[in-house]
N, C-alpha and C positions, 0 to 999 in steps of 0.2 A: 399137608396143604400150605401153601404162601397165604403169610398172614397179608389183610388188606389194611393199608395205610391210607391215614387221612391225606389229601390233597396237598400239597406244597403253597404255603400262603393261608391255611387257612384253620385256625386253631379251636382246642377244647378246652372249656373255661369250667372246671372243677369248682367246687363250693367255696374255697376260699377266694378264686379270683372272682366268680361269678356274684359275688356276694356286693364286690365293689359295681360293676353295674346294677347291681338291684338297689344298692345305696344312692347312687346316682340318679336312676329313672325315679326313684322314691322323692328325692331331694328335688329334681326339674318338675314332678307334677305338683310338688307343696309353694313353689315359688311360682312359676307360671301361671299357676291358677289364680295368684291376689293379684296378678295384672290384668286378668281378665280372657287366658288363652283356655280354649279348650283342646281336647283330646283327639288327633285324628288318627287313623290308621288307613295305610296305602299299599298296593300290591307291592311285592318285591320284582314280579314281572311286570312290562309294560313293552309297549310298540315302539321299536328301536327307533321313528320317525320323530315320538317326542322328545329325547333327546338331540337327536341331532338337528333339531329346529333350536330347542332351547338351550342347550350348551353351545352349539356350536360347532359346524362339523373340520373347522381349521383346528379347533384343541387338542390337546395329547390326549383329552378325556375321550373323545368320538372317535377321534384316528386311533388310538395306541393303546387305550385299557379297558374297552367294553365288554362285555362276555356276552356276543350276540349270536346268536344259531337262528335258526328255521324251525319252525314248531311243523306238523304233521301236511298241514295245509301251504308250506312254500313260506308263512308269513315272515320277514323277520321280526324277533323277539330279544330282548334285551333285559340283563338282570341290572336292578337300578345303580349305576356307579355313586348318586346322589340324590337328595330327598324332595329338591325344591320343586324338581320339574315335575313330580307325579303329586303334589302337594298342588301346584298349579292346575293341572289337569283334572286332578278331583274336585277345584274351586269351580271350576271353567263346566263340566258335566253337571254338578248338582244344579246349578242354577242358582244360585245363591245369593248374589251380587243382587241390592238394590242401590240405584245411585247416592252417596250419601252415607252408606252405612260402613261400618268398619268391621272385618272379619279378621278373628285372628285365633290360629294354629297349632301346638306341637306337637312333633310325632317322637319316635324314635325307633331303632331295626336299624336290621342288616345293610351294608352296601358293597358293592362288588366291583374292585378295579382290577384290572391283570397286570400289576405295576412288579416291581424288584421286591421282595418280602426283608423288612429289617424292623429296626429296635420301635415300637410305636403306629407300624404301617403294616398290615394284612391283606389278603386281595379280599377276605371276608372282611370289613371292619364295618363297627358299629356308631350310629349317630343320632346325639339329640339336636335337633332342626325346630324352629320357630320361624312362624311366616305372619305378619299384618298384609291384610289387603284392603284397599279403600283409603289410605290416607298418605295422602301426598306433602304431607305437613315436614319440616324435620325434627318436630319433638317426637313423631313416628320412630325415627332412627335413633334416637336419642332413647327412648323409651327402649329398645330392644338393647343398646349398650348397657343401661342401668339395670335392667335385666338380666342380662348374661352375666354381668358383676355379682349381682347379687346371687346369682346359683354358683359362679362360682366359688364365692365365699361362703356357704351353704354347704358345700362340701370339705371346706376347711383348706382352699387353695387363696394365699394372699400375696405371695412372691409372682407377680403375672406383672406385664407390661401390655398397654393397652395401646394399638398403634391407628391412626386413623388418617382417612384420605378422600381427598373428592374425585372423580372419576372426572366430572363435567358431564354434561348430558349430551344429545344428537345433534343442536344447535353449534354448541363450542366445540365438542372435539375432534371432528373433521380438521379443523386449521391445526389443533396439538398434531394429531394423526401426521398429517404434513409436513410439521417441523421437525416430527419425530424423523421421518422422511428421509429429509433435507440433513439432519444429522448423520443417519446411517451413511446416507453417500457421500460423507466427507471421510469416512470411517476405509479401511481396507475391508471390503466383504469377505475375504479368505479370512482374516481371524478372527472371526464368529465362528461359531457351533454350525454343525448343519442344520439343528432345527431351528434356530436364529436365522439363517440364510433365507429360510423359508417364511418365517415367521414377519420379516422385513417385508413381504408381499402381501402376508394374509392379514396379519395381527399383530402389526409394531407395535401394542403397548406389550406385549407378551415379550419382548423382549427383556423389557424391564425387569420381568420377573425370572429370568435366566438365574440357574443358581451355577453356571460354570463358570469358575475367576476368571478366565481372559475375557467372558461375555462381561462380568461385572464390572470389570475396571474398563471396558470399551465403554463404558454407558454411564460413568460418572458423573460426565459432564452435559448429558443428555437435556435437554429442554423438560421441564416441571411442568406436568399440568395444571398446578396450581397456578401459575402465570398464564394462564389461558383457557380461566373461568369466565364464562358471561356474567354480568351483574345477578342475574336471577341464581345462579348457583353457589357463588360467591357469598348471596347474603344466605342462601340455605346451608352451606357448610357453617358460615357463622352463627345462624341458630341451634346447630346443632354445637357448635363447640362452646356455647353461651350456655345452653341447660349442663351440659358436662362441667363446667364450668363451676357453675351452681352447685350441681351436687358435690362438690369437694373432685370431682373423679380427675384421676392424675392418667394424662395419657402423652403420648408423643406425637406430634404432625410427622409422617412420613411420605412428603411427594414423589417417593418412587414404588409404593405399594400399589398392585393392579392386583385384580383377583383372576385366578386362572377360569373362569367362566364370562362366555363372550354379554351374559343377560346384564351384566354391572351397569348401574350409571350411581354419578351424584355420591352419595357417601359410600363409601367400604370401610372395613377394618377388619383386624385382628390382634388376638388376644395370643400373646406368647410365652415362653418358660425358657431357660438355658438349662433346665435340669436335667433334661432327657436325650443331649445329644445332636446331631446335627439337623434332626426335623423338629424347630423347636414353635411352630404352630400348632397351639389346643383347639382355637375357635376363631372363626370367620364369619363374617358378611356381609350385606349392605344393601344397595337399594336396586331395584330391578324394575322401573317403571316401563313398560312396554313389552314386558315378557306375556302377560296375558294376552295383551289384544294378538300378538305374534302367534299365540298358539291358539288362535282362535275363539278368543273370548272378548267380555267388552274390554274398554279402554278405561282400564282399571289399575291404578299404581300399586307396590308391591315392595316389601323391603324382609327382610331374614337373617337370618345366622345359623350355622352351626356348629356342633361343637364333636371332636373326633373323641368316641368313649376309650377307644386305645390309648393315645395319648396320656388323656386323664389321667388313667388307671393309674401309669406306670409314676405319675406324681401324689395318688394318694398313696397312705400307710396300709400296708395289711389289716383286716380284721378280720378278728377271733369271730369268732360265732360263738353265741350267746349260750353260756351254759345251761345245758336241759334241766328241767325240776326233777328228775329222777331217773334211776337207772335200776329196770324190773330184774333181779338175776334171779333164775332158773336154776335151781342145784339138785332137782330130780325130775326125769323127764316126764313124770306120769302127772308134774305141775303144771304143764306147758300150757295147755289148754286153756287151764282156770288163770294162770299169770298173763296170757295174751287179752282174755276179755276183763280182767282187773284193769291192765293197762289202757285197755279199750276205755274204762269206765273213768278214769283217771283223764285221759283223752279231751275226754265230751266235759269234765268240769273248767277245762280252759288250760291244763297242764301239758308241757311238754317233754318229752321222752321215748325211751326205746326201751325193749324188751328182748331178751334173750329166747332163741328159738330151741333152745334143746337144753337138757341139761347138763350140766358140769360141777368141776370140783370148786368148792367154796373160796379157793384161792384162786382158779383164773378165773371165775366169777367178780373176783373184788379188782384185780386189774383190768378186767373190762369195765369196770363202773367208774373207775382212777382214772382210766383215758378217756371215759366218756364225758369227764368234766363235770358231771352232773352234782346237784348238793346235796341228795337223801339216795341212800341205794336202799331199795323194797326187796325182802327176801323172800321167796316161794320155794317150800321143798314138801316131804311128804309131809310132817307134822302139820305144817300152816294148813296143806290142801286140805288134811284130815278137819283140823280146828277152824276153816274158813277163816284164818289169822293171817295175819302177814306182817312180818319181822322189818322193822322202820329203824335205818343207821344214817345216823349223820355225817356225810364223808368231813367235815370241815371239825367233826370233833366236839361239838358245843354241845352233846345230848349226848343223854344216855343211849345205849340200844336199847329198844324196846317192842313187846309184840304184842299190835291190837287187832280186837276186832273188823275183818274189813269193812262189814258195812257202817260198822261207829266210824271208820278211816274216812270212808268216803262222805258220810255225812257232815264231817267236822271242817270241809274244805269249802 
């Protein structure tokens, strides 16, 4: 029979690699809780219209990359391509918002986009996501950046670049969009890639985000959003920078930076690394005032970020599993049941370790004990079974091998 293989762009994470994800999740819980964030878990599957309304139908994510299919009642469903829309939907549906209250959530899990697989990017990928609802103050944006930096430092990443920008608001952005359109009209449209030719009509800001070299060159002299901010947006962005400056956070002002999703306004930011190839962004986010209302909720501001765990994992050193406390070597088949019960008693005492399931030669069992990395090898054969004892061998060789009464050994732990 032919083998069934995994789907292209989907990865199996074995213990050494999965340990990185467990480590990141543990650090996220520890750091985010210090900032008052609580964990929220949302479904992987949502109604397609959620992402069409939130991300934007003219984005690459909605137009090209979503895993979308009809269910048995012909309703269109989509496997989530990002986390924010689902968190906003849950926030609205729960009706927990009260005017003047601030809600903070974080979540992590798998996301899905039909993209060309490459280093640090899979069709099933994982994100760590944090969101604040109910705070329109610039200090909320600054707090998110500070928390993101604290998290990245906690997992051991320090050689990172933080880039920030303001995308303006619904009042000042239209004038900037028109300035961009006028600029694009001064260029030969045929010199832009096919996607950018479409974006000029549907989403002019996204042309600035194109990675095609010819397009990047064509927009080098394009107007910048920071020259078109209204006074309120200028003051908002100045306060964000003031908090970061006060906290000693180094950052780069990048007026060309836009986010790939339509819902962002005002503050946006990315954290980048140049150690993993062409895809340098490992985290990003920004403010999305208006998104909650657009999805049928109250007029409630929001801001958040997401980290790509695959890209972060590439930056982490390999993690060696912690050495187990014991390896219980069974050298006589008749002792297998007693050995399993003794190992269970050790685990109930809080020790970690494994036991061979059947008998074997002492030589083969010692090889297995060495391979396990256990600190202590416990040996049980016919004589130990008969005498209710256990032979204890210190794998480091610091102590003599000795045979002890099993009950007394357990009592000493």
